[in-house]
DSSP file (Angstrom, degrees, kcal/mol; ACC not computed):
  #  RESIDUE AA STRUCTURE BP1 BP2  ACC     N-H-->O    O-->H-N    N-H-->O    O-->H-N    TCO  KAPPA ALPHA  PHI   PSI    X-CA   Y-CA   Z-CA
    1    1 A X              0   0    0      0, 0.0     2,-0.6     0, 0.0     3,-0.0   0.000 360.0 360.0 360.0 134.9  174.9   88.8   72.9
    2    2 A X    >   -     0   0    0      1,-0.2     3,-1.0     2,-0.0     4,-0.3  -0.624 360.0-155.2 -73.9 117.8  172.7   91.8   73.4
    3    3 A X  T >> S+     0   0    0     -2,-0.6     4,-3.0     1,-0.2     3,-1.9   0.781  88.3  72.2 -67.0 -24.9  174.8   94.9   73.8
    4    4 A X  H 3> S+     0   0    0      1,-0.3     4,-1.6     2,-0.2     5,-0.4   0.854  89.4  61.6 -54.4 -37.0  172.1   96.7   75.7
    5    5 A X  H <4 S+     0   0    0     -3,-1.0    -1,-0.3     1,-0.2    -2,-0.2   0.688 116.9  30.7 -62.9 -20.2  172.9   94.4   78.6
    6    6 A X  H <> S+     0   0    0     -3,-1.9     4,-1.7    -4,-0.3    -2,-0.2   0.784 117.3  51.8-104.6 -46.2  176.4   95.8   78.7
    7    7 A X  H  X S+     0   0    0     -4,-3.0     4,-3.1     2,-0.2    -3,-0.2   0.860 106.1  52.0 -66.6 -42.2  176.1   99.4   77.5
    8    8 A X  H  X S+     0   0    0     -4,-1.6     4,-2.0    -5,-0.2     5,-0.2   0.951 112.7  41.9 -61.3 -57.0  173.4  100.6   79.8
    9    9 A X  H  > S+     0   0    0     -5,-0.4     4,-1.8     2,-0.2    -1,-0.2   0.862 116.1  51.2 -61.2 -36.4  174.9   99.5   83.1
   10   10 A X  H  X S+     0   0    0     -4,-1.7     4,-2.1     2,-0.2    -2,-0.2   0.926 109.7  50.4 -67.7 -44.2  178.3  100.7   81.9
   11   11 A X  H  X S+     0   0    0     -4,-3.1     4,-2.2     1,-0.2    -2,-0.2   0.844 109.6  49.4 -60.4 -34.3  176.8  104.1   80.9
   12   12 A X  H  X S+     0   0    0     -4,-2.0     4,-2.4     2,-0.2    -1,-0.2   0.834 109.7  52.1 -72.9 -32.9  175.2  104.5   84.3
   13   13 A X  H  X S+     0   0    0     -4,-1.8     4,-2.1    -5,-0.2    -2,-0.2   0.909 109.9  49.4 -66.4 -40.9  178.4  103.7   86.1
   14   14 A X  H  X S+     0   0    0     -4,-2.1     4,-2.9     2,-0.2     5,-0.2   0.922 110.0  51.5 -64.5 -46.5  180.2  106.3   84.0
   15   15 A X  H  X S+     0   0    0     -4,-2.2     4,-2.1     1,-0.2    -2,-0.2   0.926 109.4  49.0 -57.7 -43.7  177.5  108.8   84.9
   16   16 A X  H  X S+     0   0    0     -4,-2.4     4,-2.2     2,-0.2    -1,-0.2   0.902 111.2  50.4 -63.1 -38.4  177.8  108.1   88.5
   17   17 A X  H  X S+     0   0    0     -4,-2.1     4,-2.4     1,-0.2    -2,-0.2   0.925 110.9  48.2 -62.6 -44.5  181.6  108.5   88.3
   18   18 A X  H  X S+     0   0    0     -4,-2.9     4,-1.6     1,-0.2    -1,-0.2   0.841 110.8  51.4 -68.0 -29.5  181.3  111.8   86.5
   19   19 A X  H  X S+     0   0    0     -4,-2.1     4,-2.6    -5,-0.2     5,-0.4   0.896 112.4  47.2 -71.2 -37.2  178.7  113.1   89.1
   20   20 A X  H  X S+     0   0    0     -4,-2.2     4,-1.9     7,-0.2    -2,-0.2   0.911 112.0  49.3 -66.8 -42.2  181.1  112.1   91.8
   21   21 A X  H  < S+     0   0    0     -4,-2.4    -1,-0.2     1,-0.2    -2,-0.2   0.818 119.3  38.5 -65.6 -34.1  184.1  113.8   90.1
   22   22 A X  H  < S+     0   0    0     -4,-1.6    -2,-0.2    -5,-0.2    -1,-0.2   0.905 138.3   5.7 -86.9 -43.8  182.1  117.0   89.5
   23   23 A X  H >< S-     0   0    0     -4,-2.6     3,-0.9     1,-0.3     4,-0.4   0.282  90.8-133.9-129.6   6.5  180.1  117.4   92.8
   24   24 A X  T >X S-     0   0    0     -4,-1.9     4,-1.6    -5,-0.4     3,-0.6  -0.383  71.8 -17.3  72.0-151.4  181.2  114.7   95.2
   25   25 A X  H 3> S+     0   0    0      1,-0.3     4,-2.2     2,-0.2    -1,-0.2   0.806 135.3  61.4 -69.6 -27.8  178.7  112.6   97.1
   26   26 A X  H <> S+     0   0    0     -3,-0.9     4,-1.8     1,-0.2    -1,-0.3   0.898 104.5  48.7 -64.8 -36.4  175.9  115.2   96.4
   27   27 A X  H <> S+     0   0    0     -3,-0.6     4,-2.5    -4,-0.4     5,-0.3   0.847 110.1  50.7 -67.4 -36.1  176.3  114.6   92.7
   28   28 A X  H  X S+     0   0    0     -4,-1.6     4,-2.5    -9,-0.3    -2,-0.2   0.869 110.9  50.4 -71.8 -34.1  176.1  110.8   93.2
   29   29 A X  H  X S+     0   0    0     -4,-2.2     4,-1.8     2,-0.2    -2,-0.2   0.889 112.3  46.0 -64.7 -40.1  173.0  111.3   95.2
   30   30 A X  H  X S+     0   0    0     -4,-1.8     4,-1.8     2,-0.2    -2,-0.2   0.912 117.7  41.0 -74.5 -43.2  171.4  113.4   92.6
   31   31 A X  H  X S+     0   0    0     -4,-2.5     4,-2.3     2,-0.2     5,-0.2   0.928 113.8  54.7 -69.5 -41.9  172.3  111.1   89.7
   32   32 A X  H  X S+     0   0    0     -4,-2.5     4,-2.2    -5,-0.3    -2,-0.2   0.871 107.7  50.3 -57.9 -35.5  171.4  108.1   91.8
   33   33 A X  H  X S+     0   0    0     -4,-1.8     4,-2.2     1,-0.2    -1,-0.2   0.883 110.3  50.2 -69.0 -35.6  167.9  109.6   92.4
   34   34 A X  H  X S+     0   0    0     -4,-1.8     4,-2.0     2,-0.2    -2,-0.2   0.869 110.2  48.6 -67.8 -34.5  167.5  110.1   88.8
   35   35 A X  H  X S+     0   0    0     -4,-2.3     4,-2.6     2,-0.2    -2,-0.2   0.893 111.6  49.4 -70.6 -42.2  168.5  106.6   88.0
   36   36 A X  H  X S+     0   0    0     -4,-2.2     4,-2.3     1,-0.2    -2,-0.2   0.891 110.9  51.1 -63.9 -39.5  166.1  105.2   90.6
   37   37 A X  H  X S+     0   0    0     -4,-2.2     4,-1.8     2,-0.2    -2,-0.2   0.906 109.5  49.8 -62.5 -43.4  163.3  107.5   89.2
   38   38 A X  H  X S+     0   0    0     -4,-2.0     4,-2.3     1,-0.2    -2,-0.2   0.920 112.4  47.2 -62.9 -44.1  164.0  106.1   85.7
   39   39 A X  H  X S+     0   0    0     -4,-2.6     4,-2.3     1,-0.2    -1,-0.2   0.903 111.4  50.8 -63.9 -38.1  163.9  102.5   86.9
   40   40 A X  H  X S+     0   0    0     -4,-2.3     4,-2.2     2,-0.2    -1,-0.2   0.812 108.2  52.9 -70.3 -28.3  160.6  103.2   88.8
   41   41 A X  H  X S+     0   0    0     -4,-1.8     4,-2.5     2,-0.2    -2,-0.2   0.935 112.0  45.7 -68.5 -47.9  159.0  104.8   85.7
   42   42 A X  H  X S+     0   0    0     -4,-2.3     4,-2.2     1,-0.2    -2,-0.2   0.900 112.9  49.3 -61.1 -39.7  159.9  101.6   83.7
   43   43 A X  H  X S+     0   0    0     -4,-2.3     4,-2.4     2,-0.2    -1,-0.2   0.909 110.8  50.6 -67.2 -41.9  158.6   99.3   86.4
   44   44 A X  H  X S+     0   0    0     -4,-2.2     4,-2.4     1,-0.2    -2,-0.2   0.916 111.2  48.5 -62.3 -43.0  155.3  101.3   86.7
   45   45 A X  H  X S+     0   0    0     -4,-2.5     4,-2.3     2,-0.2    -1,-0.2   0.900 111.7  49.8 -64.1 -39.8  154.8  101.1   82.9
   46   46 A X  H  X S+     0   0    0     -4,-2.2     4,-2.6     2,-0.2    -2,-0.2   0.929 111.9  46.5 -65.2 -43.4  155.5   97.4   82.9
   47   47 A X  H  X S+     0   0    0     -4,-2.4     4,-2.0     2,-0.2    -2,-0.2   0.866 111.4  52.9 -63.5 -40.3  153.1   96.7   85.7
   48   48 A X  H  X S+     0   0    0     -4,-2.4     4,-2.2     2,-0.2     5,-0.3   0.946 110.3  46.6 -61.9 -49.0  150.4   98.9   84.0
   49   49 A X  H  X S+     0   0    0     -4,-2.3     4,-2.6     1,-0.2    -2,-0.2   0.935 113.3  49.2 -60.1 -44.6  150.7   97.0   80.8
   50   50 A X  H  X S+     0   0    0     -4,-2.6     4,-1.1     1,-0.2    -1,-0.2   0.833 110.2  50.9 -67.5 -29.1  150.6   93.6   82.6
   51   51 A X  H  X S+     0   0    0     -4,-2.0     4,-0.5     2,-0.2     3,-0.3   0.917 111.7  46.8 -72.7 -41.2  147.5   94.6   84.6
   52   52 A X  H >< S+     0   0    0     -4,-2.2     3,-0.8     1,-0.2     4,-0.2   0.874 112.4  50.2 -64.7 -41.7  145.7   95.7   81.5
   53   53 A X  H >< S+     0   0    0     -4,-2.6     3,-0.9    -5,-0.3    34,-0.6   0.750 102.0  62.7 -72.7 -19.0  146.7   92.5   79.7
   54   54 A X  H 3< S+     0   0    0     -4,-1.1    -1,-0.2    -3,-0.3    -2,-0.2   0.658  96.1  60.4 -76.1 -18.6  145.5   90.4   82.7
   55   55 A X  T << S+     0   0    0     -3,-0.8     2,-0.3    -4,-0.5    -1,-0.2   0.486 100.4  62.3 -85.8  -5.0  141.9   91.7   82.1
   56   56 A X  S <  S-     0   0    0     -3,-0.9    31,-0.2    -4,-0.2     3,-0.1  -0.810  95.2 -88.1-120.7 160.9  141.6   90.3   78.6
   57   57 A X    >   -     0   0    0     -2,-0.3     3,-1.3     1,-0.1     2,-0.3  -0.349  53.1 -96.8 -64.0 150.4  141.6   86.8   77.2
   58   58 A X  T 3  S+     0   0    0      1,-0.3    30,-0.2    28,-0.1    -1,-0.1  -0.492 106.7  10.2 -68.2 130.1  145.0   85.5   76.2
   59   59 A X  T 3  S+     0   0    0     28,-3.1    45,-3.1    -2,-0.3     2,-0.5   0.691  96.6 130.4  77.8  19.8  145.7   86.0   72.5
   60   60 A X  B <   +a  104   0A   0     -3,-1.3     2,-0.3    27,-0.3    -1,-0.2  -0.894  29.0 175.5-111.2 137.7  142.8   88.2   71.8
   61   61 A X        -     0   0    0     43,-2.2    45,-0.3    -2,-0.5     3,-0.2  -0.980  35.9-124.8-130.8 146.7  142.9   91.5   70.0
   62   62 A X  S    S+     0   0    0     -2,-0.3    44,-0.4    22,-0.3     2,-0.3   0.900  97.9   2.8 -56.4 -43.6  140.1   93.8   69.0
   63   63 A X     >  -     0   0    0     42,-0.1     4,-1.6     1,-0.1    -1,-0.3  -0.917  56.9-161.4-150.4 119.7  141.0   93.9   65.3
   64   64 A X  H  > S+     0   0    0     -2,-0.3     4,-2.1    -3,-0.2    -1,-0.1   0.807  94.2  58.8 -68.5 -31.1  143.8   91.9   63.8
   65   65 A X  H  > S+     0   0    0      2,-0.2     4,-1.9     1,-0.2    -1,-0.2   0.944 107.5  44.5 -66.8 -48.1  143.8   94.2   60.7
   66   66 A X  H  > S+     0   0    0      2,-0.2     4,-1.5     1,-0.2    -1,-0.2   0.829 111.4  52.7 -66.4 -33.5  144.4   97.3   62.8
   67   67 A X  H  X S+     0   0    0     -4,-1.6     4,-1.6     2,-0.2    -1,-0.2   0.898 107.9  53.0 -64.6 -43.2  147.1   95.6   64.8
   68   68 A X  H  < S+     0   0    0     -4,-2.1    -2,-0.2     1,-0.2    -1,-0.2   0.884 109.8  48.3 -62.5 -38.5  148.8   94.6   61.6
   69   69 A X  H  < S+     0   0    0     -4,-1.9    -1,-0.2     1,-0.2    -2,-0.2   0.821 111.9  48.8 -72.1 -29.9  148.7   98.2   60.4
   70   70 A X  H  < S+     0   0    0     -4,-1.5    -1,-0.2    -5,-0.1    -2,-0.2   0.691  88.0 103.9 -81.1 -22.8  150.2   99.5   63.7
   71   71 A X     <  -     0   0    0     -4,-1.6     2,-0.3    -5,-0.1    52,-0.1  -0.347  46.8-175.8 -69.9 143.7  153.1   97.1   64.0
   72   72 A X    >   -     0   0    0     50,-0.1     3,-1.2    -2,-0.0    48,-0.2  -0.978  32.2 -94.7-135.5 149.8  156.6   98.3   63.1
   73   73 A X  T 3  S+     0   0    0     -2,-0.3    48,-0.2     1,-0.2     3,-0.1  -0.230 102.3  20.8 -62.9 150.8  159.9   96.3   63.0
   74   74 A X  T 3  S+     0   0    0     46,-3.4    -1,-0.2     1,-0.3     2,-0.2   0.477  82.0 135.9  71.8   7.1  162.1   96.3   66.0
   75   75 A X    <   -     0   0    0     -3,-1.2    45,-3.1    45,-0.2    -1,-0.3  -0.510  55.9-111.3 -77.5 154.4  159.6   97.2   68.6
   76   76 A X  B  >  -B  119   0A   0     43,-0.2     4,-1.5    -2,-0.2     3,-0.5  -0.451  20.8-108.1 -92.5 166.5  159.7   95.1   71.8
   77   77 A X  H  > S+     0   0    0     41,-1.4     4,-2.5     1,-0.3     5,-0.2   0.806 117.5  57.2 -61.3 -33.4  157.3   92.6   73.0
   78   78 A X  H  > S+     0   0    0      1,-0.2     4,-2.3     2,-0.2    -1,-0.3   0.885 104.2  52.9 -61.9 -38.5  156.1   94.8   75.8
   79   79 A X  H  > S+     0   0    0     -3,-0.5     4,-2.0     2,-0.2    -2,-0.2   0.899 110.0  48.0 -65.1 -39.1  155.2   97.5   73.3
   80   80 A X  H  X S+     0   0    0     -4,-1.5     4,-2.6     2,-0.2     5,-0.3   0.914 111.3  50.4 -68.4 -43.4  153.1   94.9   71.3
   81   81 A X  H  X>S+     0   0    0     -4,-2.5     4,-2.1     1,-0.2     5,-0.7   0.868 108.7  51.7 -63.0 -36.3  151.4   93.8   74.4
   82   82 A X  H  <5S+     0   0    0     -4,-2.3    -1,-0.2     2,-0.2    -2,-0.2   0.870 110.9  49.7 -69.3 -36.3  150.6   97.4   75.4
   83   83 A X  H  <5S+     0   0    0     -4,-2.0    -2,-0.2     1,-0.2    -1,-0.2   0.917 120.0  34.5 -69.7 -39.1  149.0   97.9   71.9
   84   84 A X  H  <5S-     0   0    0     -4,-2.6   -22,-0.3     2,-0.2    -2,-0.2   0.735  93.4-142.0 -87.2 -22.6  146.9   94.7   72.1
   85   85 A X  T  <5S+     0   0    0     -4,-2.1     2,-0.3    -5,-0.3   -29,-0.2   0.767  74.0  88.4  62.7  25.8  146.2   94.9   75.8
   86   86 A X  S   <S-     0   0    0     -5,-0.7     2,-0.3    -6,-0.2    -2,-0.2  -0.989  83.1-113.3-151.3 141.0  146.5   91.2   75.8
   87   87 A X        -     0   0    0    -34,-0.6   -28,-3.1    -2,-0.3   -27,-0.3  -0.612  43.8-115.1 -69.5 132.6  149.2   88.6   76.1
   88   88 A X        -     0   0    0     -2,-0.3     2,-0.6   -30,-0.2    15,-0.2  -0.266  24.0-104.3 -68.7 156.1  149.8   86.7   72.9
   89   89 A X  E     -C  102   0A   0     13,-2.6    13,-2.2   -31,-0.1     2,-0.4  -0.729  41.3-127.6 -78.8 119.7  149.2   83.1   72.5
   90   90 A X  E     +C  101   0A   0     -2,-0.6    11,-0.2    11,-0.2     4,-0.1  -0.576  33.6 172.3 -79.0 127.5  152.7   81.5   72.5
   91   91 A X        +     0   0    0      9,-3.3    10,-0.2    -2,-0.4    -1,-0.2   0.633  58.4  67.4-102.5 -24.6  153.3   79.2   69.5
   92   92 A X  S    S-     0   0    0      8,-1.1     7,-0.1     1,-0.1     3,-0.1  -0.472  93.9 -85.2 -96.3 166.5  157.0   78.5   70.0
   93   93 A X    >   -     0   0    0     -2,-0.2     3,-1.4     1,-0.1     2,-0.2  -0.383  53.7 -91.2 -64.1 150.0  158.7   76.5   72.8
   94   94 A X  T 3  S+     0   0    0      1,-0.3    -1,-0.1    -4,-0.1     3,-0.1  -0.470 112.0  11.9 -66.5 131.0  159.6   78.2   76.0
   95   95 A X  T 3  S+     0   0    0      1,-0.3     2,-0.3    -2,-0.2    -1,-0.3   0.386  97.5 128.1  84.3  -3.3  163.1   79.7   75.9
   96   96 A X    <   -     0   0    0     -3,-1.4     2,-0.5     2,-0.1    -1,-0.3  -0.701  56.9-113.1 -88.9 136.0  163.5   79.2   72.2
   97   97 A X  S    S+     0   0    0     -2,-0.3     2,-0.1    -3,-0.1    19,-0.1  -0.952  97.0  46.5-109.4 130.3  164.5   82.0   69.9
   98   98 A X  S    S-     0   0    0     17,-0.6     2,-0.4    -2,-0.5    18,-0.2   0.458  84.7-149.2 -81.5 155.3  162.7   83.3   67.8
   99   99 A X  E     - D   0 115A   0     16,-3.2    16,-3.6    -2,-0.1     2,-0.5  -0.793  11.7-157.4 -91.1 134.1  159.7   83.6   70.1
  100  100 A X  E     + D   0 114A   0     -2,-0.4    -9,-3.3    14,-0.2    -8,-1.1  -0.959  13.6 176.6-121.9 128.3  156.4   83.4   68.2
  101  101 A X  E     -CD  90 113A   0     12,-2.6    12,-3.2    -2,-0.5     2,-0.4  -0.941  12.9-153.8-126.7 147.8  153.1   84.8   69.4
  102  102 A X  E     -CD  89 112A   0    -13,-2.2   -13,-2.6    -2,-0.4     2,-0.4  -0.977   4.5-168.2-125.0 136.7  149.6   85.0   67.9
  103  103 A X  E     - D   0 111A   0      8,-2.2     8,-2.8    -2,-0.4     2,-0.4  -0.990  13.5-166.9-120.4 134.4  146.7   87.5   68.5
  104  104 A X  E     -aD  60 110A   0    -45,-3.1   -43,-2.2    -2,-0.4     6,-0.2  -0.920   4.9-150.8-119.5 142.5  143.3   86.6   67.1
  105  105 A X    >   -     0   0    0      4,-2.3     3,-1.5    -2,-0.4   -43,-0.1  -0.428  39.8 -88.5-101.9-178.3  140.2   88.8   66.7
  106  106 A X  T 3  S+     0   0    0    -44,-0.4   -43,-0.1   -45,-0.3   -44,-0.1   0.742 124.1  56.7 -62.8 -25.4  136.5   88.0   66.8
  107  107 A X  T 3  S-     0   0    0      2,-0.1    21,-0.3     1,-0.0    -1,-0.3   0.330 117.3-108.9 -91.4   8.0  136.4   87.3   63.0
  108  108 A X  S <  S+     0   0    0     -3,-1.5     2,-0.3     1,-0.3    -2,-0.1   0.558  75.1 139.1  69.4  12.5  139.2   84.6   63.3
  109  109 A X        -     0   0    0     18,-0.1    -4,-2.3    19,-0.1     2,-0.3  -0.626  33.5-171.3 -73.7 145.7  141.6   86.8   61.6
  110  110 A X  E     -DE 104 126A   0     16,-2.6    16,-3.1    -2,-0.3     2,-0.5  -0.991  24.9-146.7-143.3 154.6  145.0   86.5   63.3
  111  111 A X  E     -DE 103 125A   0     -8,-2.8    -8,-2.2    -2,-0.3     2,-0.5  -0.974  13.6-159.7-120.1 123.0  148.4   88.2   63.4
  112  112 A X  E     -DE 102 124A   0     12,-2.4    12,-1.6    -2,-0.5     2,-0.4  -0.886  12.0-165.5-104.2 123.9  151.4   86.0   64.1
  113  113 A X  E     -DE 101 123A   0    -12,-3.2   -12,-2.6    -2,-0.5     2,-0.5  -0.906   9.7-152.6-116.2 138.7  154.5   87.8   65.3
  114  114 A X  E     -DE 100 122A   0      8,-2.6     7,-2.7    -2,-0.4     8,-1.2  -0.939  11.9-166.8-113.2 126.1  158.1   86.6   65.5
  115  115 A X  E     -DE  99 120A   0    -16,-3.6   -16,-3.2    -2,-0.5   -17,-0.6  -0.942   6.2-167.1-115.1 125.7  160.4   88.1   68.1
  116  116 A X  E >  S- E   0 119A   0      3,-2.3     3,-1.8    -2,-0.5   -19,-0.1  -0.972  82.8 -10.6-112.8 129.0  164.2   87.7   68.1
  117  117 A X  T 3  S-     0   0    0     -2,-0.5    -1,-0.2     1,-0.3     3,-0.1   0.822 131.6 -56.2  48.1  37.8  165.9   88.8   71.3
  118  118 A X  T 3  S+     0   0    0      1,-0.2   -41,-1.4    -3,-0.1     2,-0.4   0.475 116.5 112.1  80.0   3.7  162.6   90.4   72.4
  119  119 A X  E <  S-BE  76 116A   0     -3,-1.8    -3,-2.3   -43,-0.2     2,-0.4  -0.888  72.7-113.6-111.4 139.8  162.3   92.6   69.2
  120  120 A X  E     + E   0 115A   0    -45,-3.1   -46,-3.4    -2,-0.4    -5,-0.2  -0.529  39.1 164.7 -72.0 124.1  159.8   92.2   66.4
  121  121 A X  E     -     0   0A   0     -7,-2.7     2,-0.3    -2,-0.4    -1,-0.2   0.715  63.3  -1.3-111.7 -30.8  161.4   91.1   63.2
  122  122 A X  E     - E   0 114A   0     -8,-1.2    -8,-2.6   -50,-0.1    -1,-0.4  -0.987  55.4-172.3-153.5 165.3  158.4   89.9   61.1
  123  123 A X  E     - E   0 113A   0     -2,-0.3     2,-0.4   -10,-0.2   -10,-0.2  -0.970   8.7-153.1-154.5 159.5  154.6   89.4   61.3
  124  124 A X  E     - E   0 112A   0    -12,-1.6   -12,-2.4    -2,-0.3     2,-0.5  -0.998   5.7-151.1-142.3 129.4  151.9   87.9   59.2
  125  125 A X  E     - E   0 111A   0     -2,-0.4     2,-0.5   -14,-0.2   -14,-0.2  -0.887  14.4-170.5-102.7 127.4  148.2   88.8   59.0
  126  126 A X  E     - E   0 110A   0    -16,-3.1   -16,-2.6    -2,-0.5     2,-0.4  -0.985   2.0-173.3-122.7 125.7  145.9   85.9   58.0
  127  127 A X        -     0   0    0     -2,-0.5   -18,-0.1   -18,-0.2   -19,-0.1  -0.925  27.4-114.4-116.1 138.0  142.3   86.6   57.2
  128  128 A X        -     0   0    0     -2,-0.4   -19,-0.1   -21,-0.3     2,-0.0  -0.389  37.4-105.7 -68.2 148.6  139.7   83.9   56.6
  129  129 A X     >  -     0   0    0      1,-0.1     4,-2.4    -2,-0.1     5,-0.2  -0.387  29.4-111.3 -71.8 157.0  138.2   83.7   53.1
  130  130 A X  H  > S+     0   0    0      1,-0.2     4,-2.0     2,-0.2     5,-0.2   0.811 118.3  54.9 -57.1 -35.3  134.7   85.0   52.7
  131  131 A X  H  > S+     0   0    0      2,-0.2     4,-2.2     1,-0.2    -1,-0.2   0.933 109.0  47.0 -64.8 -47.4  133.4   81.5   52.0
  132  132 A X  H  > S+     0   0    0      1,-0.2     4,-2.2     2,-0.2    -2,-0.2   0.910 113.0  50.2 -65.8 -39.2  134.9   80.2   55.3
  133  133 A X  H  X S+     0   0    0     -4,-2.4     4,-1.8     1,-0.2    -1,-0.2   0.886 111.6  46.9 -60.1 -39.6  133.4   83.2   57.2
  134  134 A X  H  X S+     0   0    0     -4,-2.0     4,-1.5    -5,-0.2    -1,-0.2   0.849 110.4  51.8 -70.0 -36.0  130.0   82.7   55.8
  135  135 A X  H  X S+     0   0    0     -4,-2.2     4,-1.0     2,-0.2    -2,-0.2   0.902 110.9  49.6 -68.7 -39.6  130.1   78.9   56.5
  136  136 A X  H  < S+     0   0    0     -4,-2.2     3,-0.4     1,-0.2    -2,-0.2   0.890 109.3  51.4 -66.3 -38.5  131.0   79.7   60.2
  137  137 A X  H  < S+     0   0    0     -4,-1.8    -1,-0.2     1,-0.2    -2,-0.2   0.822 108.7  50.9 -65.8 -33.3  128.2   82.2   60.5
  138  138 A X  H  < S+     0   0    0     -4,-1.5    -1,-0.2    -5,-0.1    -2,-0.2   0.698  85.8 102.9 -82.0 -18.6  125.6   79.7   59.2
  139  139 A X  S  < S-     0   0    0     -4,-1.0     3,-0.1    -3,-0.4     6,-0.0  -0.455  77.9-119.2 -66.7 135.4  126.6   76.9   61.6
  140  140 A X    >   -     0   0    0     -2,-0.2     3,-1.8     1,-0.1     2,-0.1  -0.303  42.1 -80.2 -67.0 158.9  124.1   76.6   64.5
  141  141 A X  T 3  S+     0   0    0      1,-0.3    -1,-0.1     3,-0.0     3,-0.1  -0.375 118.7  21.6 -58.6 130.7  125.4   77.2   68.0
  142  142 A X  T 3  S+     0   0    0      1,-0.3    -1,-0.3    -2,-0.1     2,-0.2   0.149  94.0 122.9  94.3 -18.9  127.1   74.1   69.4
  143  143 A X    <   -     0   0    0     -3,-1.8     2,-0.4     1,-0.0    -1,-0.3  -0.529  50.2-146.7 -79.1 144.1  127.8   72.7   66.0
  144  144 A X        -     0   0    0     -2,-0.2    -4,-0.1    -3,-0.1     2,-0.0  -0.904  11.5-122.6-112.4 140.5  131.4   71.9   65.0
  145  145 A X              0   0    0     -2,-0.4    -9,-0.0     1,-0.1    -1,-0.0  -0.280 360.0 360.0 -71.4 157.3  133.0   72.1   61.7
  146  146 A X              0   0    0     -2,-0.0    -1,-0.1     0, 0.0    -2,-0.0   0.456 360.0 360.0 -84.0 360.0  134.6   69.2   60.0
């Protein structure tokens, strides 16, 4: 079980109680206003990230190598979506943990990320070999590889 689901609401309830104990209902109003502002800031960030992600193809990133360099363990999925400005291509089944997503760039390099409980635990960068890249460049438009 994720302890954040228990600790944060419990902490907010304690904060509200302490505000009531110190300043009465005015303290509850002040702390309640701060909590609502905090929630609105998070909601606004989430909507901004999702709006930017909706403007790009799913699973696309400008440079997989740069994404690989920027990734750090324990960042959440929303942070990775904000960095790539794209929703990842889902490789795992819905509702299954770990969640696996892939972002691919224009050179067919891709980064596959594994999230457990919404946090990044490992990622892998795969780059095509120079021979594969040269063969893909030499194919005429509309031709399909074997």
